[in-house]
LUMTORKE-970151 format. One record per residue (C-alpha): x, y, z negated. Coordinates in steps of 0.25 Angstrom, whole numbers, padded with zeros to 4 digits, always signed. Layout:
BEGIN
XYZ
...
***
This chain:
BEGIN
+0250+0147-0091
+0257+0158-0083
+0247+0154-0071
+0235+0157-0080
+0240+0170-0085
+0243+0174-0071
+0229+0171-0067
+0223+0178-0078
+0231+0190-0075
+0226+0191-0061
+0211+0188-0065
+0213+0200-0075
+0218+0209-0063
+0206+0205-0055
+0196+0208-0066
+0202+0221-0070
+0201+0226-0055
+0187+0223-0055
+0183+0229-0069
+0190+0243-0069
+0181+0246-0082
+0189+0236-0090
+0200+0242-0097
+0213+0234-0101
+0216+0220-0098
+0207+0208-0097
+0212+0194-0103
+0207+0180-0100
+0211+0168-0108
+0206+0154-0108
+0211+0140-0109
+0210+0138-0094
+0209+0148-0082
+0208+0144-0068
+0203+0148-0054
+0207+0158-0043
+0210+0172-0047
+0203+0178-0034
+0190+0171-0036
+0187+0164-0049
+0194+0161-0062
+0189+0151-0073
+0193+0151-0087
+0189+0140-0098
+0191+0138-0113
+0191+0149-0123
+0190+0160-0112
+0192+0174-0117
+0191+0186-0109
+0195+0200-0114
+0194+0214-0108
+0193+0228-0115
+0186+0225-0128
+0179+0213-0123
+0181+0198-0126
+0173+0187-0120
+0175+0172-0123
+0169+0160-0117
+0171+0145-0113
+0173+0148-0098
+0175+0160-0089
+0173+0162-0074
+0179+0174-0067
+0174+0177-0053
+0184+0188-0047
+0174+0191-0035
+0162+0195-0044
+0172+0199-0056
+0163+0191-0065
+0167+0183-0077
+0158+0172-0082
+0160+0166-0096
+0152+0154-0101
+0152+0146-0114
+0151+0152-0128
+0154+0166-0122
+0157+0177-0132
+0158+0192-0129
+0164+0203-0138
+0164+0218-0134
+0163+0225-0148
+0153+0227-0153
+0147+0217-0143
+0147+0202-0146
+0140+0192-0138
+0139+0177-0137
+0133+0170-0124
+0134+0158-0116
+0138+0165-0103
+0143+0178-0099
+0145+0184-0085
+0153+0197-0084
+0156+0206-0072
+0169+0214-0074
+0166+0223-0063
+0152+0227-0068
+0154+0223-0082
+0140+0217-0082
+0138+0205-0091
+0128+0194-0092
+0127+0185-0104
+0118+0173-0106
+0113+0167-0119
+0119+0178-0127
+0118+0183-0141
+0126+0193-0150
+0128+0208-0152
+0129+0219-0142
+0131+0229-0153
+0130+0230-0168
+0115+0233-0165
+0112+0225-0153
+0111+0210-0154
+0106+0201-0143
+0103+0187-0140
+0098+0184-0125
+0098+0174-0114
+0104+0184-0105
+0111+0197-0108
+0116+0207-0097
+0126+0219-0100
+0122+0231-0091
+0132+0240-0098
+0140+0243-0111
+0127+0248-0117
+0115+0240-0110
+0112+0225-0110
+0100+0217-0104
+0095+0205-0112
+0086+0194-0107
+0077+0185-0116
+0084+0189-0129
+0084+0195-0143
+0089+0209-0146
+0091+0214-0160
+0099+0225-0167
+0100+0216-0180
+0114+0210-0183
+0108+0197-0186
+0103+0195-0171
+0108+0180-0171
+0100+0176-0182
+0086+0181-0184
+0088+0196-0183
+0079+0205-0192
+0072+0210-0179
+0075+0208-0164
+0069+0209-0150
+0066+0198-0141
+0064+0201-0126
+0064+0196-0112
+0073+0207-0108
+0079+0219-0115
+0089+0230-0113
+0099+0234-0124
+0106+0247-0125
+0117+0244-0135
+0116+0251-0148
+0104+0259-0143
+0092+0252-0138
+0085+0240-0132
+0073+0238-0123
+0066+0224-0121
+0054+0218-0113
+0044+0208-0118
+0049+0209-0132
+0047+0203-0146
+0051+0210-0159
+0056+0199-0168
+0059+0200-0183
+0068+0189-0188
+0067+0183-0175
+0052+0182-0176
+0044+0189-0165
+0034+0200-0171
+0031+0209-0160
+0030+0207-0145
+0031+0218-0135
+0033+0219-0120
+0044+0229-0122
+0052+0235-0134
+0063+0245-0135
+0072+0252-0144
+0072+0268-0146
+0083+0270-0135
+0081+0265-0121
+0091+0266-0110
+0080+0267-0099
+0068+0274-0105
+0055+0267-0101
+0040+0271-0103
+0032+0262-0112
+0026+0259-0126
+0035+0260-0138
+0035+0251-0151
+0022+0255-0159
+0023+0260-0173
+0014+0256-0184
+0012+0264-0197
+0002+0268-0208
-0002+0282-0212
-0011+0285-0224
-0025+0288-0221
-0022+0283-0207
-0020+0269-0209
-0012+0260-0199
-0006+0267-0187
+0001+0263-0174
+0009+0271-0165
+0011+0267-0150
+0021+0276-0143
+0022+0276-0128
+0035+0281-0121
+0035+0288-0108
+0048+0292-0100
+0047+0305-0093
+0060+0305-0086
+0075+0305-0089
+0074+0316-0100
+0060+0315-0106
+0050+0305-0112
+0037+0305-0120
+0032+0296-0131
+0017+0295-0133
+0012+0289-0146
-0002+0285-0150
-0005+0282-0165
-0017+0274-0169
-0021+0276-0184
-0031+0265-0187
-0038+0272-0199
-0039+0286-0193
-0035+0293-0180
-0024+0292-0170
-0012+0300-0166
-0004+0303-0153
+0009+0309-0151
+0019+0312-0139
+0034+0315-0139
+0041+0321-0127
+0056+0320-0127
+0064+0327-0116
+0079+0331-0113
+0081+0343-0104
+0096+0342-0104
+0108+0337-0112
+0106+0349-0122
+0091+0351-0122
+0080+0341-0126
+0067+0341-0135
+0054+0333-0138
+0040+0337-0140
+0031+0329-0149
+0016+0330-0151
+0008+0322-0161
-0007+0322-0164
-0015+0314-0174
-0030+0312-0173
-0036+0309-0187
-0051+0309-0188
-0056+0322-0183
-0043+0329-0185
-0031+0331-0176
-0017+0335-0180
-0005+0337-0171
+0010+0341-0171
+0019+0346-0160
+0034+0346-0161
+0043+0351-0150
+0058+0351-0151
+0069+0355-0141
+0084+0356-0143
+0094+0363-0135
+0109+0361-0138
+0117+0366-0126
+0129+0367-0135
+0134+0370-0149
+0133+0384-0145
+0119+0384-0139
+0107+0376-0145
+0093+0378-0149
+0080+0370-0152
+0065+0372-0152
+0056+0365-0162
+0041+0367-0162
+0032+0360-0173
+0017+0362-0173
+0007+0355-0182
-0008+0356-0181
-0009+0355-0196
-0003+0349-0208
-0013+0337-0207
-0004+0332-0196
+0006+0328-0206
-0004+0321-0215
-0010+0314-0203
+0003+0308-0197
+0006+0302-0211
+0019+0310-0215
+0022+0310-0230
+0034+0320-0229
+0031+0331-0240
+0038+0342-0232
+0030+0339-0219
+0017+0339-0227
+0019+0352-0235
+0026+0360-0224
+0019+0374-0222
+0022+0376-0207
+0028+0370-0195
+0040+0377-0189
+0043+0379-0174
+0056+0386-0170
+0066+0388-0158
+0080+0390-0160
+0092+0393-0152
+0107+0396-0155
+0119+0401-0147
+0133+0401-0153
+0145+0409-0148
+0159+0410-0154
+0155+0422-0163
+0140+0422-0162
+0127+0415-0164
+0113+0417-0158
+0101+0410-0165
+0087+0412-0160
+0075+0406-0168
+0060+0406-0167
+0052+0400-0178
+0037+0398-0179
+0030+0392-0191
+0016+0386-0190
+0008+0386-0202
+0002+0372-0207
-0005+0379-0219
-0006+0394-0216
+0006+0396-0224
+0015+0402-0213
+0005+0413-0207
+0013+0423-0215
+0027+0417-0212
+0035+0424-0201
+0038+0416-0188
+0052+0420-0182
+0050+0423-0167
+0062+0424-0164
+0074+0425-0173
+0087+0429-0166
+0100+0429-0173
+0113+0433-0167
+0126+0432-0176
+0139+0437-0172
+0149+0429-0181
+0163+0434-0186
+0168+0440-0174
+0183+0445-0176
+0185+0460-0175
+0200+0459-0175
+0211+0449-0174
+0219+0455-0185
+0208+0457-0195
+0199+0446-0201
+0186+0454-0199
+0174+0449-0191
+0161+0455-0186
+0148+0447-0187
+0134+0452-0184
+0121+0444-0188
+0108+0448-0181
+0094+0443-0180
+0081+0447-0174
+0068+0440-0179
+0054+0442-0175
+0044+0438-0186
+0029+0434-0183
+0018+0428-0192
+0003+0425-0191
+0000+0434-0203
+0006+0447-0206
+0016+0456-0199
+0027+0453-0190
+0040+0459-0185
+0055+0458-0182
+0068+0459-0189
+0082+0462-0184
+0094+0460-0192
+0109+0464-0188
+0120+0462-0198
+0134+0465-0193
+0145+0461-0202
+0161+0462-0204
+0168+0450-0211
+0182+0451-0216
+0189+0438-0220
+0202+0437-0229
+0210+0426-0234
+0218+0428-0247
+0225+0415-0250
+0215+0404-0250
+0204+0413-0253
+0195+0418-0241
+0188+0431-0242
+0177+0436-0233
+0171+0450-0233
+0158+0454-0225
+0151+0467-0223
+0138+0468-0215
+0126+0476-0213
+0112+0470-0211
+0103+0479-0202
+0088+0474-0201
+0077+0480-0193
+0063+0476-0194
+0051+0478-0185
+0038+0474-0192
+0024+0474-0185
+0011+0475-0193
+0001+0486-0192
+0013+0494-0186
+0027+0492-0183
+0038+0495-0194
+0053+0495-0192
+0062+0493-0204
+0077+0495-0204
+0087+0490-0215
+0102+0490-0216
+0110+0482-0227
+0124+0481-0230
+0130+0468-0235
+0144+0463-0240
+0149+0449-0242
+0162+0445-0248
+0167+0430-0250
+0179+0424-0256
+0181+0409-0256
+0192+0399-0258
+0196+0385-0260
+0206+0379-0270
+0210+0365-0271
+0217+0359-0284
+0222+0345-0284
+0227+0336-0295
+0230+0321-0291
+0218+0315-0284
+0209+0326-0288
+0206+0339-0280
+0198+0351-0284
+0193+0361-0273
+0188+0375-0278
+0180+0383-0269
+0177+0397-0275
+0169+0407-0268
+0165+0422-0272
+0156+0431-0264
+0150+0445-0265
+0138+0449-0257
+0132+0463-0256
+0119+0467-0249
+0115+0482-0249
+0104+0485-0259
+0092+0491-0251
+0077+0493-0252
+0071+0482-0243
+0056+0483-0247
+0052+0487-0233
+0059+0475-0227
+0049+0464-0222
+0052+0450-0227
+0050+0441-0214
+0058+0428-0218
+0064+0430-0231
+0077+0436-0226
+0073+0450-0224
+0075+0456-0238
+0090+0456-0241
+0092+0457-0256
+0102+0466-0261
+0115+0459-0266
+0128+0462-0273
+0131+0448-0277
+0144+0440-0280
+0143+0425-0279
+0153+0415-0284
+0154+0400-0281
+0164+0389-0283
+0164+0375-0277
+0173+0364-0283
+0176+0351-0277
+0183+0339-0283
+0190+0328-0275
+0197+0315-0280
+0205+0308-0270
+0199+0317-0259
+0185+0313-0262
+0175+0324-0268
+0171+0320-0282
+0165+0333-0287
+0159+0346-0283
+0155+0359-0291
+0150+0372-0285
+0145+0384-0293
+0139+0397-0287
+0133+0409-0292
+0131+0424-0289
+0129+0438-0296
+0120+0449-0289
+0124+0462-0295
+0111+0469-0289
+0102+0460-0298
+0101+0466-0312
+0093+0456-0319
+0097+0442-0313
+0110+0445-0306
+0116+0430-0306
+0112+0420-0296
+0109+0405-0299
+0121+0397-0302
+0122+0385-0292
+0130+0373-0298
+0132+0360-0290
+0141+0349-0295
+0144+0335-0289
+0152+0324-0295
+0156+0311-0287
+0165+0303-0296
+0163+0291-0286
+0157+0289-0273
+0146+0282-0279
+0142+0292-0290
+0138+0307-0288
+0133+0318-0298
+0127+0331-0293
+0122+0343-0300
+0115+0356-0296
+0112+0367-0305
+0106+0381-0303
+0107+0390-0315
+0101+0404-0316
+0113+0413-0316
+0106+0424-0325
+0098+0415-0335
+0108+0403-0335
+0095+0394-0334
+0096+0381-0325
+0087+0383-0313
+0089+0370-0306
+0097+0357-0309
+0099+0345-0299
+0106+0333-0304
+0110+0321-0295
+0117+0308-0298
+0119+0297-0288
+0126+0283-0288
+0129+0274-0276
+0134+0260-0276
+0134+0250-0265
+0121+0243-0271
+0115+0254-0279
+0113+0269-0279
+0106+0278-0288
+0103+0293-0289
+0096+0303-0298
+0092+0317-0297
+0087+0327-0307
+0082+0340-0303
+0076+0351-0311
+0072+0366-0307
+0069+0376-0318
+0064+0386-0308
+0049+0388-0311
+0045+0387-0296
+0051+0373-0295
+0049+0366-0308
+0056+0353-0303
+0061+0343-0313
+0063+0329-0308
+0072+0318-0308
+0074+0308-0296
+0082+0295-0295
+0083+0284-0286
+0091+0271-0283
+0095+0263-0271
+0098+0248-0272
+0105+0241-0260
+0099+0227-0262
+0107+0220-0251
+0113+0225-0238
+0100+0227-0232
+0090+0231-0243
+0090+0243-0251
+0080+0248-0262
+0078+0263-0266
+0070+0270-0277
+0068+0284-0280
+0060+0292-0291
+0057+0306-0295
+0052+0310-0309
+0046+0324-0311
+0049+0329-0325
+0039+0341-0323
+0028+0331-0322
+0034+0319-0329
+0031+0309-0319
+0037+0302-0307
+0035+0310-0295
+0041+0301-0284
+0046+0287-0282
+0051+0279-0270
+0055+0265-0267
+0061+0260-0255
+0066+0247-0249
+0075+0248-0237
+0081+0238-0228
+0092+0240-0218
+0095+0228-0208
+0103+0237-0199
+0094+0233-0187
+0082+0238-0195
+0079+0247-0207
+0067+0247-0216
+0062+0253-0229
+0049+0252-0237
+0047+0264-0247
+0037+0268-0257
+0036+0282-0261
+0027+0290-0270
+0026+0304-0275
+0017+0308-0287
+0010+0322-0286
+0006+0330-0298
-0008+0325-0299
-0003+0311-0301
-0006+0306-0287
+0005+0298-0280
+0007+0299-0265
+0014+0286-0260
+0020+0281-0247
+0025+0267-0243
+0034+0268-0231
+0039+0256-0222
+0050+0260-0212
+0057+0251-0202
+0068+0255-0193
+0072+0245-0182
+0085+0248-0175
+0083+0253-0161
+0067+0251-0163
+0065+0263-0172
+0058+0265-0185
+0044+0261-0190
+0038+0268-0202
+0025+0264-0210
+0019+0272-0221
+0008+0270-0231
+0004+0282-0240
-0006+0284-0251
-0010+0292-0264
-0012+0285-0277
-0016+0290-0291
-0006+0288-0302
-0008+0276-0310
+0003+0278-0320
+0018+0274-0320
***
């Protein structure tokens, strides 16, 4: 026994000298160990080799000290968490750390499962497989939900795969054959066709998109896509991605749709610059030929379909210890001639000097907010605005109450160009006073936190009839207002179980309706499963309720339910509806959800949605039916099927239509 231990020790010394990357001792145990330490050692019977966090087991082992290679055969098992593999034979080189496995199956990571005739380890992240099956599904050994069979493929653990002469299998049944297929992240980018996508668009019928990927060097690529619409028309798109440096990158996207005799297009350009947290900016350009582009590309998003303009802007920010510089250029492109009279800001420059201490002995700081904006629009006059607002702030602590006092003077200068040039000057004095604190009361396992705040705001009363209103911020209303609020939080055993906030203000300048709206928010969470929320807006002068918004939710392991009642008494809104919904977790993979909205103003259901969702970890899917009823009784409905395959991307199919109400 002593002789065996000595031999093993010398073997380990030789191995360690050859494998400097291995940390810590290497141990080898077996029923029988024999051979010459300088040339070759053999071990048989319950062989176990351990080093670092790796354990390798087999029936027999041969170690060649010249090539620094260990070969294990017979029921070989390798464990290097999260890797777990079984194979018939393993060759491992301690010097290069390269491994070759034969007749192998198992897991490379929680999302990479393999079965192959031969598997080669290139590095910690990269593996090559031959004549095998790859899947991210955990049931890889017994009919996985989906898998890839290929002659050869490369796996980048946790990120991607790329295979040649591939079949795509569902439950181990081949359904698609392709000369090549890959996941979204490829270690070595190569030009070629990507996976086609199928869909259905209302009035366009069945569609198929075929993308082609082109590598333009180390830091740029281009994806060209052709879309065939079998009922009417076709489309083309191009997306250019580039990286200029580690902090500067962007993409350019152009899409065109030819439908009948009409052509519609969209151009998007985005560039981001993030040199540091103190210097950053971005460029966003969005141009659309007309709103018809959105209807032609099949979108049903209400905000997109009803937007009045597209917005393009350039921004840049620079931060210092006590200063901020912001530069912003905004241009609105009208989709329905509604923005011809809205000003574009070309540019807007803001420089803000923040709370600079004037004295080490006194808590007085100096600030200065300044901005310059040039306004332009297609119809009407144009001009510029310059604001300068120096201010002094004094902060005082009295006990646990913080007091802040601020006095400032807003100086504004306008230059307006119409038939001639008009210059306007304005000076307004402002004063702000704030007092806030925090009190905590505890009794047993219950804690109450009170956060009262009182503020006084004053703005000099001046005639501003000659001031142009460019963007809604030019007219500064006179103000002599006191505002009070209190936020109360309730905790039990350190967990928040309730919250109540109340806020209102009184403006002494207003003679008829001096009180502002009472804002009241309440939330009660007696358990982690149950939540009550209430929002009230009450007219401070008439005491009438303006808005109420009530919400209740209940969540359990198998079932969740929510309901929301909203009513606005403001004539311009006239909203009065109730919404509710439920979610049922049928089993660990399958979930059903339902949602409905009933309109009390019109006494009918306005909206319903049914959805069935499945989550199998390696893929997710959902099928949903959604309809909205308009005031004339017509129903716009949509059926959507979405499938997301892990590492292969998402696929979405929509069917839309309009139906007349048939009752119910």
